[in-house]
N, C-alpha and C positions, 0 to 999 in steps of 0.2 A: 555595164553594171548600172542598175537603177537602185538608188538608195533614197528613201524618204527621210528627210531631215526636219526635225522640229526643234527649234531652240527655245527653251523656256527661260525667261528672264524673271528672276525673283527680286523684289525690292526689299531692302532692309533700311530702316531709318534709324540713325543713331542720335541720341540726345545726350549730351555730355553734362546735363544739369543733374544735381543731386537733390533729392527730396527728403530733407531731414524730418524727423518725427520727435516730438518732445518725449522725454523720458517719462515713463509711467502712463502715457496716454494709451487708450485701448487701441488694439490693432484692428482696423476695419478695412475692408476692401471697398473702395469707392472709385467712381470713374476718375481717371487721371486726365487733367487738362494740362497740356504741355505746350511749350513753344518749339517743339522739335520740327525740323524741316520735313516737308512732305515731298517725295519724288514721284512724278507721274510719267509713265512712258506714253508717248504719243506717236501715232502713225504720221508719216510724211507722204506727200504725193508720189515721190520717187522711190518709195520703200516697199518692202514686203507687207502683206496683210498682217495687221496686229489684232490679236484676240485678247480681250481683257478677261481675266479669270478672278476678279475680285479686287478688293483694296490691296494695293501694293504688289499685285502680280499681273503679269502679262506674258504673252508668248508670241513669237514671230514664227509663222508657219512657212518654211522654206520650200514646201512642196516636194515634187519628184525632181531629183537632180541626178545627173549622170556625167561621167567623165567625157563620154562620146557625144551625148545629146544635149549637154548644157542644162539650163534650168527650165522649169515649166511655169513658174509663177511670175507675175508682173512685179516690177520693182526690184528685180534681182539681176545680177550679172555673174558670169562665171569665167574663170580663166584657167587654162590648162597649164600645169607645171609638170616637169618630169616627175612621175611617180605620185602626183597628187593634183587635186583641183581645188580652187578657191571660189566660194560663193560669197558675194558681197551684196549688202543691202543697207538701207539707211533707216534711221528712226530718230525720234527727238526725246529729250528729257526736259521736264519742267520742274523747277524747284520753287516751292512756296513755303513761306515762314509765317505761320498764323499770327504771331504777336509782333513781329519786327519785320515788316515788309521791306524796310530799307537795309536790312542786314545782308551780310555775305556769308557764303558757306564754302567749305572745301568739299569737293565731290570726288569720291574714290570709287574704284571698281575692283572686284575680285571674282575669281571663279570658284564655285563651291564644290564642284565635282573634280575628280582626278583622272578622267578618261584619257588614255593615250591614243585613242582611235582618231582624234581630231584636235586641231588647235584653234583657239579663238583669239581674235584681236579686236579691240575697239579703238578707232582712230589711230591705228598703227601700234597700239600698246598691247603686247602679248599678255594674256591673262593667265594667272596662276593663283595659288591659294593666298599669296600675300597681296594686300590692298595696294593698288597703284593709283597715283594722283591722276584724275581725269580732268579736273579743273580746280584751280585755286582762285579764290575771290570771285566765285560765281554769285551774282546778285539774286537775292530772293525775288520771286515773281518772274524771273527770266526763263526762257527756254532756248535750247540749242540743238542743232542737228548733229548726229554722230554716224559714223560708218562702222558696220560690223562685218568682219571677214571671218569666214569659217573655212579652214583648210582641212580637207579630207584626203588621206592617202588612198590610192586606188586599191590597195590591199584590204581596205575596210570591207567586211562582209555586207552584202545588201541587207537592208532593213532600217528600221527607225533608229535614230540617235538623238540624243538631247543633252543639253547642258544647263546648268543653273548658274546665273551670273548675279552678283549682288552689287547694288549701287548704294553708297552710304553718303549722306550729307551731314556735315558737322558744322554747327554755327562757329564762326570765327570769333575769338575772344577779343 
């Protein structure tokens, strides 16, 4: 069975700051300058090819994979399990805080789709719709390498699959 898998990673940045507006002032749409953390997905030498699709979006192309033939892309490994195979690769996340470079953030991750055809884990954390802590007290300006595991049952029909994963960085109070 040959299945082309592309995992799309979507970044969401959370800013817990409130922006009050004085009563009676006119409502105007203006550019918003904020101190929200910015998350960037980076390629690593030992990882799959990363394709940037604009600010806050990137995708990892896992190429052609098969239970019997393994992976076809550099930077990936595959492991056969009874009834499924797991494709693994590495990527990096960088967190920047525009106004407070000495700040720290809590970094969470969740899965935005609900496909039963495959399971996703990052650093051994199984992803679902509820945000999971990926890192507490992550320093602004730092980057770290992470492992993505995609488990695909052999019963999955051949063809492309994809998932959307959201990373959220929240400034620590």
